[in-house]
LUMPA-858645 format. One record per atom (N, C-alpha, C): x, y, z; residue in three letters. Coordinates in steps of 0.2 Angstrom, whole numbers, plus 5000, padded with zeros to 4 digits. Example, Ala and Ser with C-alpha at 12.3 -4.5 7.8 and 13.67 -1.06 7.14 Angstrom:
506649725039ALA506249785039ALA506649845039ALA506449895035SER506849955036SER506450005039SER
% end
This chain:
510151534960MET510151474965MET510851444966MET511051434973LYS511651394973LYS511751364980LYS511751294980PHE511751254988PHE512351204986PHE512551174991ARG512951124993ARG512551084997ARG512550994996VAL512250955000VAL512450895000VAL512550855004GLU512750785006GLU512450745001GLU512750704996ARG512450664991ARG512050614992ARG512050574999ASP511450515001ASP510850565003ASP510950635005VAL510250665007VAL509850675001VAL510350704996LEU510050734990LEU509550674986LEU510150624986ALA509750564982ALA509150534985ALA509250524991ASP508550504994ASP507950544995ASP508150604994ALA507550664994ALA507250674987ALA507650674983VAL507450674976VAL507050614974VAL507350554975THR507050484974THR506350484977THR506150514984TRP505650494987TRP505150544984TRP505450594982THR505050654979THR504650644972THR505150614968ALA504950604961ALA504550534960ALA504550484966ARG504250424965ARG503450434962ARG503050474963THR502450484962THR502250504954THR502950524952LEU502750564946LEU502450534938LEU502050564936PRO501750514930PRO501950504925PRO501950444923THR502350414918THR502150454910THR501450474910ARG501250514904ARG500950584907ARG501250634908PRO501050694912PRO500450724909PRO499950754911PRO499550784907PRO499850844904PRO500450874908ALA500550924905ALA501450924905ALA501850954904PRO502650934903PRO502850964910PRO502751014913VAL502951044919VAL502850984924VAL502250934924LEU502050904930LEU502550844930LEU503050844926ALA503650804926ALA504150814929ALA504150884932GLY504550894936GLY504550894943GLY505150894947VAL505150924954VAL505550994953VAL505051034958ARG505151094961ARG505651094967ARG506151134965ILE506751134970ILE506851214973ILE506751224980GLU506751294982GLU507251284988GLU507751334987ALA508351344992ALA508351394995ALA508251405002SER507951465007SER508551475010SER508651535012ALA509151565015ALA509351525023ALA508751525026ASP508951475033ASP509251415031ASP509451385026GLY509851325026GLY509451255024GLY508851275020THR508551205019THR508351215011THR508251155009VAL508051145002VAL507451105002VAL507051124999GLY506351104998GLY506151064991GLY505951014990LEU505750984985LEU505050964984LEU504750964978SER504050944979SER503950914971SER503350894971SER503150854966SER502250864967SER501950874959PHE501250854960PHE500850844953PHE500350814954ASP500050774947ASP499350804947ASP499150844952TYR498450874952TYR498050814957TYR498250764959GLU497950724963GLU498450704968GLU498950684969VAL499550674974VAL500050724973VAL500350744979SER500850784981SER501250764985SER501950774986ALA502450764989ALA502850824991ALA503150824997ARG503650874999ARG504050835004ARG504750865003SER505250855008SER505650905008SER506050915015GLU506450965016GLU507250925018GLU507650955017ILE508350935019ILE508850995019ILE509250975025PRO509751035026PRO510351045020PRO510451105019ALA511051115015ALA511451185017ALA511951185012GLU512351255013GLU511951305008GLU511651335010VAL511351375004VAL511651445004VAL512051474997SER512351514996SER511951574993SER511551544989GLU511051594984GLU510451554984GLU509951584988PRO509251564987PRO508851564980PRO508351534979GLY508051534973GLY507651474972GLY507351474967THR506851404964THR506851394958THR506851344956ILE506851304949ILE506451244948ILE506451204943LEU506051154941LEU506251124937LEU506551054937VAL506951004933VAL506550944932VAL506750904927SER506550844926SER506650784933SER506050774936GLY506250734941GLY506450674940GLY506350644935ARG506650564935ARG507250574933ARG507450614930LEU508250614927LEU508550634931LEU508550694937LEU508850704943LEU508750664947LEU508250624949ALA508350554952ALA508950504950ALA509050484945GLU509350444941GLU510050484942GLU510250534941ILE510950564942ILE511150564949ILE510650594953SER510850604961SER510950524962SER510750474961ARG510750414964ARG511450384960ARG511750394953SER512350384952SER512950434953SER512850474958LEU513450524960LEU513850484965LEU514550504965PRO514950474969PRO514950504976PRO515150464980ALA514950474988ALA515250554989ALA515150604988LYS515450654990LYS514850714990LYS515050764993PRO514550834991PRO514350844986PRO513650864984VAL513550894978VAL513450964978VAL513650994973ASP513651064971ASP513051084965ASP512551114967VAL512051134963VAL511851214962VAL511951214956SER512051304954SER511551314947SER511351374947VAL510951394942VAL511151454938VAL511251434931ASP511451494927ASP511051504920ASP510551554920GLY510051564916GLY509551514915GLY509451474910SER508951414910SER509251354911SER509851344913LYS510051284915LYS510351274922LYS510351214925VAL510651194931VAL511151144930VAL511751154935THR512351134935THR512251084941THR512451014940VAL512650974947VAL513350944945VAL513750954951VAL514350934950VAL514550904958VAL514850864956CYS515050804962CYS515550784960CYS516350794964GLY516850764962GLY517050784956GLY517250734951ALA517450724945ALA516650734940ALA516150724943SER515550704939SER515250794938SER515050794932ARG514850854931ARG514250864926ARG513550864927PHE512850864924PHE512550924922PHE512350954916THR512051014915THR511250994912THR510751004916LEU510151004915LEU509851074913LEU509251064908LEU508751134905LEU508251114912LEU508151184914THR507551204919THR506851214914THR506351184918MET505651204915MET505351274918MET504951294915PRO504551354917PRO504251364924PRO504751384929VAL504351354936VAL503751404937VAL503551454933GLU502951504935GLU502351454932GLU502551404929ASP501951364926ASP501651314930ASP502151284935TYR501951234939TYR501451254943TYR500951214945PRO500351234950PRO500551234957PRO500151274960ALA500251274968ALA500151214971ALA500551194976LEU500451124978LEU499751134985LEU499351084985PRO498851084990PRO499051094997PRO498551135002VAL498851145008VAL498851075013VAL499251065016MET499151015021MET498551035026MET498050985026PRO497450995030PRO497650995038PRO497451025044GLU497651015051GLU497650935052GLU498250905056ILE498350855059ILE497750815062ILE497350765061THR497050735064THR497150675068THR497750655068GLY497950605073GLY498550575072GLY498750525076THR499450505074THR499450425074THR499750395071VAL499850325070VAL500550295070VAL500750225075HIS501350215074HIS501550185065HIS502150205062GLY502250185057GLY502350115054GLY502650085060ASP502750005058ASP502049975058ASP501749995061GLU500949955063GLU500549985056GLU500650055054LEU500150075048LEU500450025042LEU501150025041THR501449985035THR501149915035THR501049875041HIS500949815040HIS500149795038HIS499549865042ALA499049855041ALA498849875034ALA499149915031VAL499049935024VAL499149885020VAL499749845021ALA499949805017ALA499449735017ALA499249725023GLN498649655024GLN497949695020GLN497849755020VAL497149775016VAL497249775008VAL497849825006THR497949834999THR497949774996THR498049724999VAL498049654994VAL497449634991VAL496849654993ALA496249644990ALA495849694987ALA496349754985ALA495849814982ALA496049794975ALA495549824970SER495549794964SER496149844960SER496549804955ARG496849854951ARG496449884943ARG495849854943ASP495449884936ASP495349944938ASP495550004934ASP495550074935ASP494750084931ASP494450034929THR493750044927THR493250054931THR493450014938LEU492950024943LEU493350054949LEU493450134947PRO493850154952PRO493750164959PRO493050144962LEU492950154967LEU493350094972LEU493250024969LEU493549974971LEU494249984970LEU494650024969THR495450034968THR495550074975THR495150094979GLY495250134985GLY495250074991GLY495350104996VAL495350075004VAL494950125006VAL494250095011ARG493850125015ARG494150135022ARG494150195023VAL494450215030VAL494050235032VAL493850195040GLU493250215043GLU493650235051GLU493450295053ILE493750315060ILE493250335064ILE493250305069GLU492750305075GLU493150315082GLU493350385084GLY493750385090GLY494450365089GLY494650315094GLU495350295094GLU495450215089GLU494950215085ARG494950145081ARG494850175073ARG495350125070ILE495250145062ILE495250075060ILE494650065054THR494550015052THR494750025043THR494949985041MET495149975034MET494849935031MET494549945023LEU494249885020LEU494349895012LEU494449835008ALA494649835001ALA494349784999ALA494049784994THR493849724990THR494049744982THR494049674979ASP494049674970ASP493349634968ASP492849614972ARG492349584971ARG492549504974ARG493149484972TYR493149414972TYR493649404980TYR493849444984ARG494149444991ARG493949504994ARG493849515000LEU493749555004LEU494249555011LEU494549615012ALA494949615018ALA494649675022ALA494949665029LEU494649715034LEU495149715039LEU495449765041ARG495949775047ARG495749825052ARG495749805057GLU495749865063GLU496249875067GLU496249935069MET496949955071MET496850015076MET497150045082THR497050095085THR497650155084THR497350205085TRP497750275083TRP497750315090TRP498050375089LYS498050435093LYS497650485090LYS496950485091PRO496750555086PRO496650605092PRO496750685086ASN496650735090ASN496050745094ASN495650725092SER494950735095SER494550665097SER494450645104PRO494150565104PRO493550565102PRO493250615098GLU492350605097GLU492450605089GLU493150605086ILE493050605079ILE492650555076ILE492250555070SER491950495067SER491850515060SER492250495056THR492350495048THR492550435044THR492350445037VAL492550385033VAL492950435026VAL493450395024ALA493750415020ALA493850355013ALA493950375006LEU494050335002LEU494750354998LEU495350305000VAL495950324999VAL496150274992VAL496550304988ARG496750264984ARG497150204986ARG497250154984ALA497750094988ALA498250104986ALA498450104980ARG499050134977ARG499450194982ARG499150254982THR499350304986THR499450274993THR498950234997LEU499150225003LEU499650165005LEU499650134999SER500250075001SER500950114999SER501050154995ASP501750194995ASP501850235000ASP501250265003VAL501450315010VAL501650265016VAL501250205017ALA501450155021ALA502250135022ALA502350125015LYS503150095014LYS503650145014LYS503450215013SER504050255013SER504050305019SER503450305022LEU503550355028LEU503450305035LEU503450245034GLY503150185039GLY503750185044GLY504450175042GLY504950175046GLY505050245050GLY504650295049SER504950355051SER504750365058SER504450315062GLY504250325068GLY503550325068GLY503150385072GLU502550405072GLU502350445064GLU501850445063VAL501450465056VAL500950505058VAL501050565056ASN500450615056ASN499950615051ASN499350595053VAL498750585047VAL498450655047VAL498250685042ALA497850745041ALA497250715037ALA496750755038LEU496050725035LEU495650785034LEU495350795029ALA495050855027ALA494350845022ALA493750835025THR493250815022THR492650865022THR492250855017GLY491650905017GLY491850985017GLY492550995014THR492651055012THR492751085006THR492251035000GLY492351064994GLY492851024991GLY493551014993VAL494050974991VAL494250914997VAL494050854995ASP494150805000ASP494950795001ASP495250795004ILE496050775005ILE496250735010ILE496750685009ILE497150655015ILE497750685014ILE498050685021GLY498950705019GLY499150665026GLY499750645024PHE500250615028PHE501050645029PHE501350645035GLU501850685037GLU502350635042GLU502950635040ALA503450605045ALA504250635042ALA504550625047GLY505350635046GLY505350685041GLY505050745040GLY505050805036GLY504850785029GLY504550745029ARG504150735022ARG503350745023ARG503050755018HIS502350765018HIS501950745011HIS501450705011THR501050685005THR500350705006THR500150725000THR499450735001THR499050704995THR498450684996SER498050634989SER497250664991SER497150664984LEU496350684984LEU495950614985LEU495450614990LEU495050554991LEU494550544984LEU494450484984ILE494050454978ILE493350474981ILE492950504976ASP492250504976ASP491750474976ASP491350454978GLY490850404978GLY490650354984GLY490050324982ASP489850284988ASP490150204988ASP490450194993TYR490850124992TYR490250064994TYR490250024992PRO489849964993PRO489849945000PRO489249905003HIS489249885010HIS489449815009HIS490049815011VAL490449755011VAL490349715018VAL490349745022ARG490449725028ARG489949665030ARG489349675027ARG488849635027ARG489049555025ARG489449565021LEU489649495018LEU490049445023LEU490349475029PHE490549425032PHE490049395036PHE490149315036PRO489649275039PRO489549295047PRO488849295049ASP488749295057ASP488949235060ASP488849175057GLU489149105060GLU489449065056GLU489849025058THR490248975052THR490248895057THR489848855055PRO489948805059PRO490248755056PRO490848775053ILE491348735051ILE491948765051ILE492648745054HIS493148775054HIS493648735053HIS494248755051ALA494948725051ALA495648755052ALA495848725056VAL496548765057VAL497148735055VAL497548775051VAL498248735048VAL498748775049VAL499448755049PRO500048785050PRO499948825043PRO500148895045THR500048945039THR500748925034THR501448925037GLN501848925032GLN501848865029GLN501548805031ALA501648755028ALA500948745022ALA500548785024LEU500048775018LEU500248825012LEU500648875014ILE500748925009ILE501248885003ILE501848845008ASP502248815004ASP501948754999ASP501548705003ALA501248664998ALA500748704994ALA500448754994SER499948784989SER500348804982SER501048814985LYS501548844979LYS501748794976LYS501648744978ARG502048674975ARG501448654970ARG500848634972VAL500348614969VAL500048654965VAL500148724965SER499748774961SER500448774953SER500948744953LEU501348744949LEU500948704943LEU500648654944VAL500348614938VAL499548654937VAL499248704941ALA498748734939ALA498748774934ALA498248764927GLU498448804922GLU497948874923GLU498148924919ARG497748984920ARG497048974921ARG496749014927ASN496149024929ASN495948954932ASN496148914934THR496148844935THR496248844943THR495848804948PRO495948814954PRO496348764958PRO496548774965ILE496848734971ILE496248694973ILE496048644973ARG495548604978ARG495948584983ARG495548604989MET495548584997MET495148545000MET495148485001SER494748435004SER494848435012SER494548455016PHE494748445023PHE494248375026PHE494548335031SER494248285033SER494648285040SER494448235046ASP494648225051ASP495648215052ASP495848275055GLY496548265055GLY496948295048GLY496648315043GLN497048325038GLN496648365032GLN497148395027VAL496848435021VAL497248415016VAL496848375010VAL497248375004VAL497248424999VAL497748454996LEU497848504992LEU497948454985LEU497548484978ASP497648444973ASP497448504967ASP497748494961ALA497648524957ALA497848504950ALA497548514944GLY497748484938GLY496948424937GLY496948424930GLN496548364930GLN496548314923GLN496148284922GLY496248234915GLY497048224913GLY497148234907ASP497748214904ASP498248274905ASP498048324909ASP498548374911ASP499048354916ASP499548394918ALA499948374925ALA499448374930ALA499648334936GLN499148334942GLN499848354947GLN499448364954ALA499948364958ALA499348374966ALA499648334971SER499248334976SER499648324983SER499448344988GLU499748354993GLU499448345000GLU499648315005ALA499148325011ALA499548355018ALA499148395021LEU499348425027LEU499048405033LEU499248405040GLU498948395046GLU498548455047GLU497848435048ALA497348505051ALA496848475056ALA496648545059VAL496248505065VAL495548535061VAL495048505061LEU494348515057LEU493848515063LEU493448555065VAL492948565068VAL492348565063VAL491848525065GLY491148505060GLY491448465054GLY490848455050GLU490848395043GLU491448405040GLU491548355036ASP492148365030ASP491948415025ASP492248455022ILE492048495016ILE492548505011ILE492548525004SER492948535001SER492748604997SER493248644995VAL493148704993VAL493748714987VAL493748764982ALA494248774979ALA494348844978ALA495148874977PHE495148944977PHE495648954971PHE495649024969ASN496149044964ASN496749044967ASN497349014965PRO497948984968PRO498149064971PRO498149124968GLN498549184968GLN498249214975GLN497449214973PHE497049244979PHE497249214984PHE497349144986LEU497449114991LEU498049114994LEU498649144989LEU499249144993LEU499349214996LEU498949274992ASP498849324995ASP498549335001ASP498149305003GLY497749305010GLY498149265016GLY498549205014LEU498649175019LEU499649215020LEU499749245015GLY500449285017GLY500249365021GLY499649375019ALA499549445023ALA499449435031ALA499149365033LEU499049345039LEU499749365045LEU500249335041GLY500849345048GLY500749315054GLY500349255055THR500249205062THR500449145060THR500649095064ASP500949035064ASP500348985062ASP499749005063PHE499248965061PHE498649005058PHE498448965054VAL497649005050VAL497048975050VAL496648985053ARG495948965054ARG495548995047ARG495248935044MET494848955039MET494148935041MET493548985039SER492848965044SER492448955036SER492048905037PHE491648875031PHE490848885034PHE490448905029THR489748895030THR489448845025THR489848855019HIS489448805013HIS490148815008HIS490248755005PRO490748755000PRO490748794994PRO490148834992ASN490048884987ASN490148944990ASN490148964998LYS489949025000LYS490749035002LYS490749115004PRO491449155005PRO491649115011PRO492449115010VAL492849075017VAL493249135019VAL493049135027GLU493549185031GLU494049155034GLU494749185032PHE495349185034PHE495549215041PHE495749205047THR496049225052THR496649195054THR497049255056GLY497649195060GLY497549195068GLY497949125070GLN497949105076GLN498649095077GLN498949115084GLY499449115088GLY499649035089GLY499149005091SER499348915094SER498948885089SER498948815089LEU498348765086LEU497748765088LEU497748775096ASP497248775099ASP496848845102ASP497348885100GLY497148965103GLY496548995099GLY496449045103GLU495749085099GLU496049135093GLU495649155087ASP495849185082ASP495849265083ASP496449295080ASP496449365080ASP495949385076ASP495449425076ARG494949445072ARG495049515071ARG495749555072SER495749615070SER495949625062SER496149565060TYR496249555053TYR495849495050TYR495449515044ARG494949455041ARG495049465034ARG495149395031TYR495249405023TYR494549355020TYR494249375017LEU493549345016LEU493749335008LEU493649265006LEU493749235000LEU493249204996LEU493049214989VAL492649184986VAL492949124983VAL492449064985PRO492849004981PRO492548994974PRO492948944971ILE492748924962ILE492348874963ILE491848864960ARG491348804959ARG491748764954ARG491648704956PHE492148634953PHE491648584954PHE491648544948ALA491248474949ALA491648434952ALA491248394956SER491448344961SER491448274958SER
% end
């Protein structure tokens, strides 16, 4: 195998393909990136860990077609460090040589015949705009669990009904819901998928800037899989198997009390006040007519408080939150104002965004946060 490729093109492709390689692969070959040079002038790079696969194609001057398997992380580090000149890649026996300007590297190859076959990309189910996908996924995955002992909660439930996609995630302490539209190939489509939050977040970040993203979904076929495709790059992931809890019912039907606060001012104040909040201690928020007072710390420990202007509809109310969970929700809104809707000081609080102080809230994104009980 022998080919020449531009340095930036190679570095981007190898870095993207190798990004999902396992830190402790169950088999040594799974630490590799498979490189296939074709006579038609394309080089394909792929990685697979039996759950997530990644493939990318780049243009190259191919003088000798062939296929090799090399350490993905090492090749990624090497390609990023090369000077801005064309890169020549060639194979001699069990070694691959990478030459760029005065730089020369020799790597051992892995047995490509031991590498597993990549899963087949399902048929395209529909298309979504990349920027909207990136924003929506970031809003939802903030609430997904990081605890691998509860694998169901490390996923995002994706509900598809015609032109509407609804994504939900929860770690039992907060719940995020995001609705968005897309272009399905079949307007009658109705399906549900449970996608790993880490995979979904990675795909949204890496493919979101490529314009339109094709989504491919195959369920009920024995191997449930989701795929994403954009800009010559393809990713597939096995879906999580299991029944996601019925979390929609947690959103309150009615909220007799709500408050509206400038989002950025509340974020800044929460960060300041939380500086004195010891581990696992909350920020308390007391709402009254025209203001909200934030405070943290108690007794002989450091204390902080800050008052902000707020519009309150309903009776006075005080709640307390985990500071990081509060900041996660506020940061995900992306609106000038936040509406916090209450039913009871100890019941979950719903966060929605508003474009103006006296406008209607945007319910396409809803963040539900369980308050922390505190002694009044």
